[in-house]
C-alpha positions, 0 to 999 in steps of 0.5 A: 197735072199728075205728079205720079202717072206719065200720061204722055205715055198712056194717053193713046191707050187710056180710052181702051177701058175708060168712058164718061162714067157717071156723066148722067149724074153730072148732067142731071145736076147741071139741069138743076143749076141756076140757068137752063143747061143749054145756057151754061158755060162749063169748065172741064178741069183736067179734061184729059182726052175729053171723055166728059166734054164730048158727052156734054158739049151738045148739052151746054152752051160752051165748054172751057176744057183745060189740061196740062198734058199736051198729048191728052189734050190733042186727043180731045181736040181731035175728038171734038174738032167740029165742035171747036170750029163751031165755038162750042168748046175751047181748049187750054194747056194749063194747070188747074191751080192757075186757070187761064180764065177771068173771075166770075165767068163760068156757070159750072165746074166739073173735075173728073178723077183728077184730085188724086193726081195732085201732089197732096197726101193725108198728112200734108193738109191738102194744100194743093186741093185748097189752091185748086178749090180757090181757083174754082171759086174764083172763076165760078159765078155766084151760085155756080156749081162745082161737081167733083168726081172722085174716089173715097179712101173706103172705095180705094180700099174695097172697091177694086178687085185687083187692088188686092194684088198690089197692096202697097200701091193701094196703100199709097193711093189711099193716102192720095185721096181725100176723105169726104169729111175733109173734102167737105170742110175744105170746100166750106173753107173755100167758099162753097156750101150745101155740099152733097154726095151721090154714089151709084154702086153700079158705076165702075171706072173701067166699065165692062173691061173691069170684069175681065179678069184676064185684062190684068195681063194686058198693059193697055188694060192696066193703062186705064187705072193710074194705080199701076204707075205706083207699082215698081216693075219688079213687083209687077212681074211678081203680081203677074206671075201670081195672077197667071198661076191663078189663071192656069189653076182656073181660080182667077175669075173666082178671085175677081168675084170674091174681091169684088163683093165689097164694091157692091156696098162702097161703090167705086165713085163718089160725086160731090156737088157744091155751090159757090156762095158769096163769102170770100175764100179764106187765105189762112 
């Protein structure tokens, strides 16, 4: 689904630093849904390598896992081969703005760190976000739950220590992530209500690997964050030279600690939870 990251190339390294960050938050909200969690049909929109599906497949009734990237979906299928055979999960190669599901069929939708891959920006009206949210509304049962795991512009600006080494890429990424006010308005526009946000300041997308200052020199480590796909090769070379100089001078770890301070006030990840209500999504 990504319009800037080539996940065909990075899929084999993606899980080296990524885990199902915040899955407890998702599970807790599902447990407060209209149905008991073990009765719920859950859509994992943009499932990637299946990190979140694997963490939840034995908690819900069934998962419909959808991704447009064949390699990432292959990894997910291999990971949950036995669950697929048991009928606990289905896999689909599909775009999330045209879901291969009938109306009013799922009890909950989760979308984890996917929205910034849509071909939208802060000046374009978020039209692709609207299309995706309309699809979620269509397949959700009345009263169904939508859980969005995303980063806010403030979190992109302040929440990642190494983003300060790549300011142009950080600015580009900031333009790709929707602010919470616009997100809430779009959700309301598309038939969702009672949107609430939850931020756990301790959650980091790359888990413990995020705190490894030397990770920046490792291409596999960088594959754990799509922002690096926005860094041209010549700029990357300059960044690595600068980081290596700090490393040799014994200053790189201090750089990490200094630029990580703001994360403790903004966090890295925001969970937005909405309910599908009865009114029809506007098409204007």
